C-alpha positions as CSV (number, residue, x, y, z in Angstrom):
1,X,0.0,0.0,0.0
2,X,1.3,3.4,-1.0
3,X,1.0,6.5,1.2
4,X,-1.5,9.1,0.1
5,X,1.0,11.9,-0.5
6,X,3.1,9.5,-2.6
7,X,0.1,8.5,-4.7
8,X,-0.7,12.2,-5.2
9,X,2.9,12.7,-6.4
10,X,3.6,15.1,-3.6
11,X,6.2,13.4,-1.3
12,X,9.1,11.1,-1.9
13,X,9.4,9.6,1.6
14,X,12.8,7.9,1.1
15,X,14.4,11.2,-0.1
16,X,12.6,13.2,2.6
17,X,13.9,10.8,5.3
18,X,17.5,11.3,4.1
19,X,17.1,15.0,4.2
20,X,15.5,15.0,7.6
21,X,18.2,12.8,9.0
22,X,20.8,15.3,8.0
23,X,19.2,17.8,10.5
24,X,19.8,20.6,8.0
25,X,17.3,23.1,6.7
26,X,16.0,22.2,3.2
27,X,16.3,24.5,0.2
28,X,13.2,23.9,-1.9
29,X,12.6,25.4,-5.4
30,X,9.4,25.2,-7.4
31,X,9.0,26.3,-11.0
32,X,5.5,27.0,-12.3
33,X,4.3,28.1,-15.7
34,X,5.0,31.8,-14.8
35,X,7.2,32.0,-11.7
36,X,9.9,30.4,-9.6
37,X,9.6,30.2,-5.9
38,X,12.3,29.3,-3.4
39,X,12.0,28.4,0.3
40,X,14.2,27.3,3.1
41,X,12.2,24.9,5.2
42,X,12.9,23.4,8.6
43,X,11.1,20.1,9.2
44,X,9.2,19.8,12.5
45,X,6.9,17.2,14.0
46,X,4.0,19.5,13.8
47,X,4.7,20.4,10.2
48,X,7.4,22.1,8.1
49,X,8.3,25.7,9.1
50,X,9.2,28.1,6.3
51,X,12.2,30.1,7.5
52,X,12.9,32.2,4.4
53,X,11.3,32.6,1.0
54,X,11.7,34.4,-2.3
55,X,9.9,34.4,-5.6
56,X,10.4,35.8,-9.1
57,X,7.5,38.3,-8.7
58,X,9.8,40.3,-6.5
59,X,12.2,40.8,-9.4
60,X,9.7,43.1,-11.1
61,X,10.1,45.6,-8.2
62,X,13.8,45.6,-8.9
63,X,13.4,46.5,-12.6
64,X,13.2,43.0,-14.2
65,X,11.1,43.3,-17.4
66,X,11.7,39.8,-18.8
67,X,10.3,36.3,-18.2
68,X,10.1,35.4,-14.5
69,X,10.9,31.7,-15.2
70,X,14.1,31.8,-17.3
71,X,17.6,31.0,-16.2
72,X,18.6,34.5,-15.2
73,X,15.4,34.9,-13.1
74,X,16.0,31.5,-11.4
75,X,19.6,32.5,-10.5
76,X,18.4,35.9,-9.1
77,X,15.7,34.3,-7.0
78,X,18.3,31.9,-5.6
79,X,20.6,34.8,-4.9
80,X,17.8,36.7,-3.1
81,X,16.9,33.6,-1.1
82,X,20.5,32.9,-0.1
83,X,21.1,36.5,1.0
84,X,18.0,36.4,3.2
85,X,19.1,33.0,4.7
86,X,22.6,34.2,5.5
87,X,21.2,37.4,7.1
88,X,19.0,35.2,9.3
89,X,22.0,33.1,10.4
90,X,21.4,30.1,8.2
91,X,24.8,28.9,6.9
92,X,24.3,25.3,5.9
93,X,21.4,23.7,4.0
94,X,20.6,20.8,1.7
95,X,18.8,20.9,-1.6
96,X,15.5,19.1,-1.7
97,X,13.6,18.6,-4.9
98,X,10.7,16.6,-3.6
99,X,9.4,14.0,-6.0
100,X,11.0,15.6,-9.0
101,X,14.5,14.5,-9.9
102,X,17.4,17.0,-10.0
103,X,18.7,17.7,-13.5
104,X,22.2,19.2,-14.0
105,X,22.4,22.5,-15.9
106,X,18.6,23.1,-15.4
107,X,16.8,26.2,-14.1
108,X,16.8,24.6,-10.6
109,X,20.6,24.2,-10.9
110,X,20.8,27.9,-11.8
111,X,18.6,28.6,-8.7
112,X,21.0,26.5,-6.6
113,X,24.0,28.5,-8.0
114,X,22.4,31.7,-6.9
115,X,21.9,30.3,-3.4
116,X,25.6,29.2,-3.3
117,X,26.8,32.6,-4.6
118,X,24.9,34.3,-1.9
119,X,27.1,32.5,0.7
120,X,25.0,29.6,1.8
121,X,26.8,26.2,1.9
122,X,24.5,24.0,-0.1
123,X,26.7,20.9,-0.5
124,X,26.3,20.6,-4.2
125,X,29.0,20.1,-6.9
126,X,29.9,23.0,-9.1
127,X,29.8,20.7,-12.1
128,X,26.0,20.7,-12.1
129,X,25.6,24.5,-12.5
130,X,24.8,26.0,-15.9
131,X,27.4,28.1,-17.8
132,X,27.8,31.8,-16.9
133,X,26.6,33.0,-20.3
134,X,23.4,31.1,-19.8
135,X,22.9,32.5,-16.4
136,X,23.5,36.1,-17.5
137,X,21.0,35.6,-20.4
138,X,23.4,36.0,-23.3
139,X,22.0,32.8,-24.9
140,X,18.5,34.3,-24.7
141,X,19.7,37.5,-26.4
142,X,21.5,35.5,-29.2
143,X,18.3,33.4,-29.8
144,X,16.1,36.6,-29.9
145,X,18.5,38.1,-32.5
146,X,18.5,35.0,-34.6
147,X,14.6,35.1,-34.6
148,X,14.6,38.8,-35.6
149,X,17.1,38.2,-38.4
150,X,14.9,35.3,-39.7
151,X,11.9,37.6,-39.9
152,X,10.0,35.9,-37.1
153,X,6.9,37.9,-36.0
154,X,5.2,35.6,-33.5
155,X,4.4,36.1,-29.9
156,X,7.7,35.0,-28.4
157,X,9.8,38.0,-27.3
158,X,7.2,40.3,-29.0
159,X,6.7,42.5,-25.9
160,X,10.4,42.9,-25.0
161,X,12.1,42.5,-28.4
162,X,13.3,46.1,-28.4
163,X,14.7,45.7,-24.8
164,X,16.1,42.1,-25.0
165,X,19.6,43.2,-25.7
166,X,19.7,44.9,-22.3
167,X,18.9,41.7,-20.5
168,X,22.6,40.9,-19.4
169,X,23.0,44.6,-18.2
170,X,19.8,44.6,-16.2
171,X,20.7,41.1,-14.8
172,X,24.0,42.5,-13.5
173,X,22.4,45.6,-12.0
174,X,19.8,43.5,-10.1
175,X,22.5,41.1,-9.0
176,X,24.6,43.9,-7.6
177,X,21.6,45.4,-5.8
178,X,21.0,42.0,-4.1
179,X,24.7,41.4,-3.3
180,X,25.1,45.0,-2.1
181,X,22.4,44.5,0.5
182,X,19.9,47.0,-1.0
183,X,17.2,44.4,-1.0
184,X,15.6,42.9,2.1
């Protein structure tokens, strides 16, 4: 007989037990169709307690005009979460992906790189992180340029096509704001 939360594809009990036995807070990331959320969770007998959280909606307040679910946004959300965790005194954590498997070079890996760059010890290999040009958004800009040169006029990038070349610059500005401590 399978537990209800496993049947509902919500909890991998074997993985969760390993994480809980480490006695470290869990860094959890969730990617939806529009946003990326990150939380640091401390398991408790009465239920999990969220210690720190961040989401990609917060990036708009900082000047982010692009997709809130791409690689640069994932990295920035991880950076924001990591800075908040370090400020609260959380130094070590373990990445928990729930029932979903971890994929190297993915958006969740970019999120994890942001957490590590913020100063949190996440116990993850540097080999799984995406390349810097992907994280900064340079691949997105190159792809948008190739679409423009081919005469593409569809909905992808249509609202930000004029501003897409500024993506790496805006990314660096927001990254510096977060690292500089201007953001709570």
